N, C-alpha and C positions, 0 to 999 in steps of 0.2 A: 906856546907863547913865543913871540918873535921880537927881535931887537929892532927898535925904531930907527936906529942909525944905519946899521948895515943890512938888516932884514934876515939875519941868520936866526935859526931857532935856538932858543935858550931854555933851560929847565926852569921850572917854577921855583920861586923862593931865592933866586940869584939876584944880587944887587948890581953887578957889572957884567957886560957882555964879554964872553971869552974871546971873541974875534976882534972886536974893535975897542973894547974897553969902555964903551959908553955906559953911562949910569942908567940903570933900569929903574924907572919910577913905578912903584907899585900903587895901583888904584884900588883901594879897599872897597870903593863903592860899586866896582864891577864884580868883585868876588862875592859880595853879600847877596846880590840877586840870584847868582848862580846857585849858591848854597840854599837859598830859600826855595828856588824852583825844584831842586833835587829833593828837599825835605817834603815839599808838597806832593811830588810824584810818589814818594815812598808812602806817605800817609794815604794817598788815594788808592795805591795798590793794597795796603793793609785793610782798608775799608772794604774794597772789592772782595778780598779774600774772606773776610768775616761774613759779608753778605752771601757769598757763594756757599760757605759752610752752613749758614742758616737755611738757605734754600734747599740744600741737599738734605738737611735734617727734617724739613717739613714737606719735602716732595713726596708724592705717592709712590708706592712700591712698584717697581717695574713689572709689568704683567708678562712680558716676553722673557722666556728663560734665557740666561746667558749662554753664549757659545763657548763650549768647552774645547780647549785645545788638547792636543795629544799628551802634553806633559801632565795636565790635570787628570786626564783619564788614567794615565799610568800610575799617578799617586793615589788613585781611588777616591778622588773628590767627586761627589755627586752634586749636580746642580739643584738648587733649592726650587721647590714647586712654587708656581706663581700664586700669590695670594689675591683672590678675587673678592672685592668688597661685597658684603651681604646686603641684599636688597630685601629687607624685612617686609615692607608693605606689599611688594609684588608677590612674595611667597605666601603671605597671609591670604591675599585675594585668590591665588591659585588653589590653595587648600580648601577655601570655602566653596569655590566652583566645583571642585572634585566631590566634596561631601554632598552638595545639592544634586549633582548628577547621579550619584549612587542612590540617593533617596528617590529620585524620580524613576530610576530603573526599577527599584523594588516595587513602587506603587503600580507602575505599568504592568509588571509581572503578575502581581496579585489580581489586578483587574482582568487580565487575560485568562488566568486560571479560573476565576469565577464565571466568566462568560462562557468558556469552553465547557466547564462542568455543567452549567445550566443548559446549554444547547445540546449536550450529549444525552440528556434524559429522554427515554423513548416517549413518544406522544401517543395518545389514544383519543378517539372521538367520543364525546358524551352523546348518547343517542337522543336524549331529551332536548338538549340545547344546541347540538352540533358544534360546540366549542372544543378546542384541544385542551386536554388535561393530561398531566403526567401519570404514568402507571403507578408511581410511588404514592401519589395522593389517592388514586383509585384503590390501591391495595390497602392503604391505611383505613379508608372508610369501609372497605369491603369486609375487613376482619371483624370489626365490632358488629357489623350487620350479620355476618355469618355466625358469630358467636351468639348474638342475640337471638337469631333464628334457631340455633341449636338449643339454646336455653329454653326458648318458647316451645320448641318441639318436645324437648325432654319434659318440660313442665306439663304440656298438654298430654303427653303419653302417660306421665305419672298420675295426672288427674283422671285420665280415662281409666287407668288400671285401678286407681283407688275407687272410682265410681263403680267399676265392674266388680271389684272385690267387696266393697263395703256399701255400695249404693243399692240400685234397684234389684240386682240379681243376688241377694243374700239368701234367698230361699226361706222356707218356713222354719220357725224355731222348734226344737225338740229337747227332751230331757238330756240327751247325749251331748248337746252343746254346752251344758253347764256342769259337766263332771268335775271341772276344776273348782267349781264354787263349793265352799265348805258349809254353806248354810248361813242363816242369819246371825248365828253366834260366831262364825269364823269367816269374816269377809277378808280374805287374804288374796292379794294379787299374785299370780304365778311368779316364782323367784326369777330374777334376772330381767324382768320387764322394765322398759324405759318409759318415763313419764312423757305424756303428750301435753305440750303447753300451748300450741297454737290453736286458736279458736276455730280456724278453718278446718283443722284436722278432726274436729269433733262432729262435724255435720254429716248428714246422711242417715241411712237406716241402720238400726241395731236390732239384734234379737234380744228380747228382754224376759227376765224371769222375776215375777212378783211373788212374794211370800208373806202372807198375813199371819202373824204369830197368835193372835187371839182366837181366830176362827179356823186355823189350819188350812185355809183356802190358798191355793196356788194358781198362778196364771202364767201362760206363755203368750206374750204379746210382741208386737213390732213397734218400736219407738223410732220416730223420724224427727231428727233435729235439723232445723232450717235456720240459717243465719240471714235474718232480714236486712240488717245493716250492721255497721260496726258496733258491737256490744249488745245487739238486740237479737233475740232468737224466738222461734216458735217451735214448740214441742207437740207432736201429734202421737197419741197412743192408739194403736189399732189392736183390739182384742182378737185372739186366735183360739186358744184352748184354755179351759178352766178345769181345775182338779177339785171335785166336790164329792163327798160321801165315798171316798176311797177309789175314785176312778176319774179318768180324763174324758172330757167331752168337748164338743165345739162350743165356743162362747157365743152367746146371743147379745153381747154388749155392743155398743156403738163407739165409733171413733170420737176422741175428745181432744181439743186443742188447748194448749197452755202457752201463755205469752210471758216472756221474762227476759233475762239478761245472761250474758256469758262473760267471764273474765277470770284470769289466773287458773284456767283448767277446771272451772266450776260453773255449773248451769243451775239456775233457779227460775221456775216459772209457776204461774197460778192460773186458775180458771174458776168457774162456778162449781166445778166438781171437786176442787181441792188444790193442794200444793204438791209440786213434784220437783225433785232436785237430783243432780248427778255430780259425781266427783271421782277422784282417783282414776283418771284416764291413763292407761298404760298400753304399751305395745311390745309384742315379742313374737318372733318367728312368723311374721305375716299375719298375726291376729292382734286384735285390739280388745281391751278389757276395761270395765268401769263398774263402779258401784253407785247406788242411789237410794232414795227414800221417797215414800209417797204417803200423804195423809189426806183422806177423803173428807167430804163435808160433814160427815158424821163423827169425825175424829178418829176413825180407824186407820191405823198405820200399816205400812208394808215395807219390807226390805227389797231392794231391786239389785239385780245383777245384769250387766250388759256385756254382749260379746258379738263380734263379727269377724 
């Protein structure tokens, strides 16, 4: 502040100039605007400071690590790791892409394995069609065929053996063939013999021994059992020897056919000459045995033993 009279500087609040003694007029109107300006500036600075503080509180974390000086390093302070904002949506899409890629790789690998395994199968040419077929298929079909052929061969061989043993080549009957037979009062199958249940096993020729209890006549005959169809048989009796008056002689009888049925190991047939039946078919040690009965048209009955 300066004196208006002499121009010398004077301190504030003085009423008279120290140099010239002039009165100093204080103008309050000038002081008031200065104080208001200073107050405005201070308020503005305080508001700016509050705004800066608020901005610093809401500002994102600095992503670049602070530069450490030598003093901080000596004191052992480590810089804080930068905090990176998590991008959830982008990470979810990345994980989904990875899962789909893994599934696609697995599917492709399975397809390649199937194709390679199929192509590695050896091929063979079918003679009839000229097409390529795998040896695996050929072997699979060949086994049943071979097995069926083996079974058919075995069955044919067994049938041929049975026919040879029990069929045409049975020979002529004799008394020695019926030593096992105990007579009409003791019709006993040899111990240990197994029952024959299949009708097909009963067919063919048998040596037969007929014994008539009322007349004491005995006969050695050949009985041929033929299976006409399922359950239907024809029985043919061929006379061979007859025992009359204490001695055996050739029979002058004629062959006779009987028609009937077979089932459950039993045969029953009839003709104009009478009725004949067979039962108790058994087998042991390569021989077959059976019993039977015959009743002629006159009512005379006979016990029958069969063997082959």
